[in-house]
C-alpha atoms as one frame of an Amber mdcrd trajectory, in Angstrom:
protein
  78.213 -43.701 -45.296  74.788 -44.797 -46.450  72.775 -48.003 -46.390  70.838
 -49.517 -49.264  67.267 -50.833 -49.140  68.398 -54.255 -47.901  70.975 -52.971
 -45.420  74.069 -52.916 -47.636  76.649 -50.321 -46.643  77.964 -47.850 -49.220
  80.806 -45.530 -48.270  82.076 -42.477 -50.125  85.060 -40.544 -48.804  86.424
 -37.252 -50.059  90.199 -37.296 -50.514  91.359 -34.082 -48.769  93.228 -31.603
 -50.934  91.656 -32.989 -54.120  88.339 -33.030 -55.958  88.374 -36.838 -55.856
  85.777 -39.053 -54.201  86.645 -42.633 -53.241  83.748 -45.062 -52.991  83.623
 -48.516 -51.432  80.638 -50.731 -52.215  79.175 -53.307 -49.843  80.787 -55.998
 -52.045  84.259 -54.527 -51.458  84.676 -53.038 -54.942  86.281 -49.592 -55.008
  85.963 -46.685 -57.422  87.180 -43.083 -57.655  85.539 -40.160 -59.410  85.357
 -36.371 -59.336  81.623 -36.452 -60.126  79.322 -37.315 -57.199  76.449 -38.273
 -59.527  78.652 -40.672 -61.472  79.882 -42.134 -58.161  76.335 -42.867 -56.907
  75.311 -44.297 -60.289  78.273 -46.667 -60.066  77.395 -47.605 -56.473  73.708
 -48.207 -57.136  74.301 -49.926 -60.509  75.515 -53.068 -58.747  76.761 -55.475
 -60.011  77.414 -53.751 -63.373  80.928 -52.306 -63.346  81.836 -53.945 -60.045
  84.792 -56.219 -59.452  85.216 -56.978 -55.744  88.726 -56.886 -54.311  90.515
 -60.170 -54.822  88.336 -61.086 -57.823  90.190 -62.734 -60.693  87.428 -62.109
 -63.283
């Protein structure tokens, strides 16, 4: 877990038995990737590519 410059919480978990990372942004959006660099780019690229849980857009 890491915090952004304004205190947002970013969480990346490794899914045991796989090469998959599961990220949860401070907005509630979730993303999976095998590439840690791609995962952090997605996290820090907010809001581009983000759709928070429960969002209809």
